[in-house]
Structure formats: C-alpha cells, structure tokens
N, C-alpha and C positions, 0 to 999 in steps of 0.2 A: 434312978436315972443316972446315966453315965455322963459325966461332965467332959466338955471338949478339952483336949489337952492343949498346951501352949503351942505345940507343933501344928495342930490343926488350925488354930487361930491365925498363926503366921501365914499358913497357906492361903487362907481366905483373904487376908490383907494383900498378899502378893498377887492373887488373881484379880482383885479389884484394881490394884495399881496397873496391872497389864492391860485391863480393859480400858482404864482411863487413858493410858498411853496410846492404845490402839485408836480410841476415839479422837484423841488429839492429833495423831498422825493422819487419820482419815480426814479430819477437818482441815488440816494443813495442806494435804495433797488434792483435796476435792477441786479447788479452783484450777490447779494445774491440769487435772484430768479434763475438766470442763473446757479449759482453754485448748488442750490438745484435740479434743473432739471437735470444737468449733473450728480450729485451724485446719484440721483434716477435711471438714466439710467445705470450708472455703477453698482449700486447695483442689478438692475434687470438682467443685463448681467452676473454678478457674480453668482447669484442664478441659472440662466439658464445654465451657463457653468458647475456649480456643478452637475445639473441634467444630463447634457450631459455626463460628466465623469462617473457618477454612472450608466447611461444607458449602456455605453460601457463596464464597468466592469461586469454588470449583463448579458449582451449578451455573454461575454467570459465565465463566470461561467456556464451558461446554456449549452454552447457548450462543455465544459469539462465534465459536469454532464451527458449529454445525453447518450453517448458522440457523437459528430458530426464529419463528415469527410469534412465539408466545411470550409476552413480556408483562402480563397483567399481575405478576407476582412481585415485580420490582417495587420497592418502597413499602411493601406489605410485610406483616409478621408471618413468617413461615415456620411451622413447628419443626423442631430439630429431632424430637423423639415423640412418636405418635402415642406413646403410653402416658404422656404428660400434656397438660394444657399448654397452648402456645405461649401463654404469659409466663410459664415457668422455664421452658426450654425452647428457644427460637433463634432465628437469624433474620436480619433485615438487610437487603442489598440495595445500594444506590449506584447509579451509573452516570458518569459525566463524559462528554466528548471533548477532544482537544480543540475543536473549532468553536466550542462554547455554545453550540446549538442545543436548545432544550425543547422538549425532552430528548434525552440522548437516544432513547429507543421508544417506539410506539407499538402497542399491541397490534398484531396482525400484519406487521411489516418486518422485513429483514433489516438487520443493523447495517449502517453505512459501510460499504466496502473500503478497504485500505485506510481505515481511520483508527486513531489511538483512543481507546476507552480507558477510563480510570474506574476500577471496581472498588467500592468500599463496602465491606461486609462486617456487620456488628453482630456478634453472637452473645446471647444472654441466657444464663442459667441462674434461676432464682434472682438475686440482685447483683450477680457478678457479670461484668461485661468485658468482652475482648474484641478487638478490631483487627481486621486484615485489609491491607490496601494493595491492589494489584493493578499494573498497567499492561494492557495487551493491545496489539494492533491486528485488526481484522485483515483477512486476505483479499486480494483482488481476484482470486480464482473463481469466485461465483460470478464475476463478470467475464474474465478471460477464459472461461470454459467454452465460450461461444466463438465462432469464426467471425460473425458480424453482430454488432450490438449497438443500439441507440437508446438512450435513456429517456429523453423527454421530447423526442420528435418522431415523425413518421419515417419509415424506411421504404424506399421505392427502388425496385430492381428492374432494369431494362437490358435484356440479353446478357445476363450475368450467370456465372456458375459458382456456386458456393459448396465447397467440400467440407461440410461441418454444420454445426447448429447455428440458427439465427434467432435473435430475440430483440424485441422492442416493447416499450410500455405503451406505444401508440399503435398506428396502423401499419401493417406490412402489406405491400402491393407488389406482385410479380407480374411482369409484362414481357412480351416478345421472346418467348422461348427460354425464359429464365429457369434454371434448374437448381434446386436446393437439395443436395445429397446429404440430408440430415433432418433433424427436427426443426420445427418452426414454432416460436412462441410470440404472441402479440395480442394486444387488446382486441384488435380486429384484423382478420386475415382476408385479403382480397386476392383471388387468383384468376384474373381474367384470361391470362395466357402465360402459363408456367407450370412447373411440376415440383411438388414437394414429396420426396421419396420416403421421409420419415413420418413421425407422428406430429400432429398439430395440437397446440394448446392455445385457447383464446377465450375471450368473453363473448364474442360475436363473430360469425353466426353460431349460436349455441349448439345446434344439432349436428354440426359438421366437425366438431373438435372436442377434445377433453378440456376440463376447466383449466384456466391459465394460472400457473403458480405465481407467487410474488417474486418480482425481480429486484435484485439489489441495485441501488443507484451507483453510477460511475463517479468516482472522485479522482481528479488528476493531481490533487494538491501534493500528495506524498511522492509523486513521480518528479516533481520539480527539482531541478539540480541547482543548488545555490551558486551564484556568481562569485568567484574568488575576488578578494579585495585587491584593487589595483595598488601597486606599491607606491609609497610616498616617503621620502623623495624617490624620484626615478633613478633606478640603478645606473651606474656609469657603465660604459662599454659601447662597442660598435653596433650592438643590436638594440639599443635603446634610442627612441626617436621622439621628437616633439612635432606635432602637426601631422598632416597627411603624409604618408610615406609609401613609396612604390618600390618594391624589391625587384630590380631589373637584372640582377646577376644571380648566379647559383651560390647556394650555401651548402657545401658538401663536407660534413664532418662525421664520418662513420665512427661509432664508439663514443662520441661526445654529445652531450645534450645541447639543444639549441633553444634559447628562450628569447623571444622578440617582444618588446613593449613599445606601444605607440601611444603617447600621452596627448590627449586633446585632439585626436585626429583618427583617420582611417588607415587601414593597411591593405595594400594590393600586391599580390604575387603576379608578376608580369607573365605574359603569354610565353610558354615554352621554358620558363625558369623553374628551378627545383630547389627544395630544401630537404636535406637528409641529415639524420643524426640518431642517437640512441633513443632519446625522448625529445619531443618537439612541443613547445608551447608558444602560441601566438595570442597575445592579449592586447587588444586595441580598445580605446575609449570611444571609437567610432565604429565604422563598418569594417568587415573583412571580405575581400573579394579575391577569388581565384579566377584568373583569366583563362582563355582557352589553352589546353594542353599544359597547364601548370601542374607541378608534381610536388607532393609532400609525402615523404616516406620515412618511417622509423625503422630502426634495425629490428631484427627478429625479437619478438617479445616486448618491443618498445611501445610507448603510448604517444598519442597525438591529442592535444587539447587546444581548441580554438575558441576564444572568447571575444564576442563583440559586445562590449559593455556600453550600452547606450546606442548600439548600431545594429545593422542587419548583416546577414551572411549571404553571400551569393557564390554559388559554384557554377561555372560555365562549362560549355561543351568541351569534352576532351580532357578536363581536369581529372587528376587522380590523387587519391588519398589512401595510404596503406599503413596500417598500424594494428598491433594486437588489440589495443583498446582505443577507440576514436570517440572523442566527446566534443560536441558543439553546444555552445550556449549563445543564443542571440537574444538580447534584451533591450529592444528599443520600444519606447512607449508612445511615441508621437507619430507612428506610421502604421498602416494596416498590415503590410507584408514584411515580415522580419526574416524569414528564411526562404531563399529561392534556390531550388535545385534544378538548374537549367541544363541538365545533361551531365555527363561525366560519371565517374565511378568512385565508390568508397569500398575498399577492401575487395576489389575484384580478384578472383583466384586466391583469396586469403581466407579460407573457410573457418579456421579456428580463431575467430576474432569477434569482438563486440563493438557495436556502434550505437551511440546514444546521441540523439539530436533533440534539443529542447529549445523551443522558440516561444518567447513572450510576445506573441503576435501571430498573425496568420502565416500559413505555409503554402507554397506552391511547388509541385514536383512535376517536371515536364517529361516528355518522351525521351528515351535513351538514358534516363537516370537509372543507375544501378547500385544496389548495396549487396555485396556478396557475403557479409558476415553470416555464419550459421550458428554461432554460439548464442547470440541474441542481437536484436536490432530493433530500435523503435524511433519513430519520429513523433514528437508530441507538440501540439500547439495549445498555448494557454492564452486566455484573454488579457488584454492590456487596456490602457486608456482609450486607444483608438481602434482596437480590433477585438473581434469576438473569439479569437482562437480557432479559426476554421482551417480546414485543409482541402486543397484542390490538387488532385493527382491525375496525370494523363499518361497512359501507356508506359508506365514505369516498370522496371524489372526489380521488384522488391519482394520476391517470393519467400524471404526469410525475415521480413520486416513487419512490425505492427505499427499501424497508424492510429494515433490516439488524439482526439480533438475535443477541447472543451466547448467548442462551438459546432457549426455545421460541417459536414464533410461531403464532398462531391468527387467521385472517382470515375474516370472515363477510360476504361481499358487498362491493361497491365495485370501483373500478378502480385499477390500480397499474401501474408500469413495471417492477418487479422485486421479488421476495421472496427474501431470503437469511437462512438461519438456521443456527447451528452445531449446533442440536439438532433436535427434532421440528418438523414443519411441517404444519398442517392448514388446508385451504381448504374453506369451506362456502358455501352459499346464494348461488349465482350470482356468485362471485368471478371477475373478469376481469383477467388480467395480459397486457399487450401490451408486449413487449420492444422497446426502442429503444436501439440501440448508442450513440447520442449521449449519452444520460443516463449510461451507465456511463463513457464517455470523459471526460465533463465533471467527474468526480470528481478528475481530475488525478492519477491513480495509475498511470502507465505504468511500464514497466521503466526504471530510471535508474541511470547510473554516478555515484556520489557523489564518488569521489576515485580518483586514480591516482598512486601514488608509488613511488620507488625506494629 
C-alpha cells in the first residue's frame, strides 16, 4: 500500500482550512444577506403601498370629478391587486367636507357642488402602510349646466321662455304658453299649459318621462366674497370722512386712483355728480347710495369696488357705473333688503367687463336696470339674520347675468342668462332666460385639486 506523501497531507489540510474559512465567511455574511432580503421586501412593500394609496386617492378624485353617485366603497377595504387577498394589498379612502357635514358623501347621491373635500387614502401592503392626503373642490358645473334650477323648492313658470335645460328636485309646473326649449328634470312635472321641446326626466308621472337623475345640491357659500377690513385708524386725507357723508361735487382724476372711506356712517353720491379715476374704491361702514344720474367711471382696464360694511347698497334710476371689473358687497344683517337696483346701468356698452354683486340679505331688481358685462356677471343673495337671501326681479335687462339666491326667487319679466335658487322659483310675465355656457364658466368655479401631500 502506497503511503500518502507529505505534499498530499498538506493539500488535505489546506482544503479543510479553505472549507472552514468559507463556512465562517458564509456564517458572517448570512445575517447581512437576510437583512438585505428583508430590506428589499420592505422597500418593495413600501413602494406598492404608496401606489395603493395613490390609486385610492385617484379613484376618489375621479368620483368627485364625474361626479359619481356610488360611494359604498368609502371607508371600506378595497383590494389593490386582485391576485392577492384584500388584507395583503388594499387601500381605504375616507372623505371629509370643509363645512364639517357628515357623512361627506352618501351612496346614491351626488357630492355637494362647489365644496372642498379632503381625501385621505391609506394604502397597505402586508404590514407596510402609506398615506396620501388630497384636497379638491367640486365644480358648480353640475348645477350651472341648467338655465333654470331650484334645489329644494317648486318651480312655477307663467308665460316664460327658457332657452336651455330646466331642473328642480321638487315640482315643475308650466302655465300660460310657457316654452322650454330644452330638457326638463323634476320630481314631478305638470304641464297644464306649456311646451317642453326636449326630453323629460321625472319620478311622476312615470309613464310620461324617463327616470329622473340625481341632482346635485346648490351651495352658494364658495361664491361669497369676503368684506375687506375697514382701516383703523382712518387714513388722513380729503376722501376720509366720519359720519354720514354726501358727495355733492365731482371728483375727476383720470389716471389716479380714488379711495373714499366713510367711518361710522353712510355714503351718498349726489344726483348728477360723478367720480372718475384709474381705480375707484368706496368703503362705508353704513349704506352706499347712488342718486339719479350719478356716475362712477374707471379708466380703461380699471376696477370699481363698492363696499357697504354693515349697510345696504341702492342704485337709482339713471345712475351709471363703468369699470373693467365691478364688485359690490352689501353686508347688513338687521334688514331684509340689502341690495336695491332701482334702475340705472352697470357697464352699459362696456362688453369686455365683469360684474359681481354679493348681498348678505335680499335683493330687488326693478325695471330699466341693466348690466352690460359679457365676460361674466352675477347677482347673489345670501341669508342673514333678518333675510332669507331672496331675489325679486322685474323687467330687468340682465341677459348676460346669472341670478343666484340662497332663498326664494321671483322674476316678473326681463331677460337673464340663468336663474338659480336653493328654494322656490317663480317666473312670470314674459320672463326670458337664454342659457350661455360661457357665463357659467366665467365664474371661475371648475373642479380643482387644491393640494396633494404624503
């Protein structure tokens, strides 16, 4: 038998040493490898959980944008990957409303129009969670797509012509040769004397119309224009006044701004007097009145802002207001009528202009009142402590103006671009409404994503 040589023995020992070193190296690196594998899995789960959270947020955004009436999935586990159980890969979406109303959405109904919603979407993959928070404001377009709309009251039309669609959640009644050149949607449709040229959608009578779709509620809260803070102390100068003040002379300063403050009193622009300047602001802590044939005119491209902080605004026959952007805010809470348009004109023959009138109280618009703005114009009445936020209009020339009332609305003659009321709506005496989508879009109230955060 051949004996192993010293060289062969040395080789065996070297091989054993290499094996021992390899085992030691493997033992040393095994925890590192396990950690890398675990970290890789966690990282993968984190990325997928982020995708799941984003998917939930996007589903909610699309449901608000459409808008949808299917909301039974909100607050529930929704599988993110159909190949895995919901417990492993899912998202859960919750919704809250800026006005605090709960639930924020109800299955079978449309989300509130013109409302800011907060979407919180939590994605889960295995035990890893990620959250996405999004704020979005719903559009008013699902209300402003109609020429005439009433949310919680009946709509009655007597000798009216509506060039566009009509909708109400209550009863629609057409009398005395009323013509609706468009579709009509109402819980109940009654046509004793009138013509509806388009399709009808209702709950009753069932055999005479298609099923009524869900109508979004009207909310005027986001249209409200905040009242600027009255300066304290009162700025010095010839245009700062204390107590009731009547401007009985002309202020004509082309190219220069004009700012008038009246502390603790009302402002009156006398009959036949005028104020002109590059930009004009009148801010009174009482009422603001323009007497007959008074004129306020801004230079080309200039703005006019009139604020009755704690008072009413009255525009009388023959008064004129001309500005690229005209804004009124009347905010008196102890009286029913806060804005009275008793004739006169706003932006007559000034087509490329905007007019915004906001009244915290009721509004009356009399015959011979005219708003000529074609870019956009609206008159809005909101409820206060003494008023319901109603609008009464009579034979006014407001064919590019939207009337929006938190309370009832009664219109007797005249031309308008759209009539929208949260309560009852009555049209009499040859009232004509001609819908123009550009007027609604010009309110700048589309669906909008306000923020997106992780």
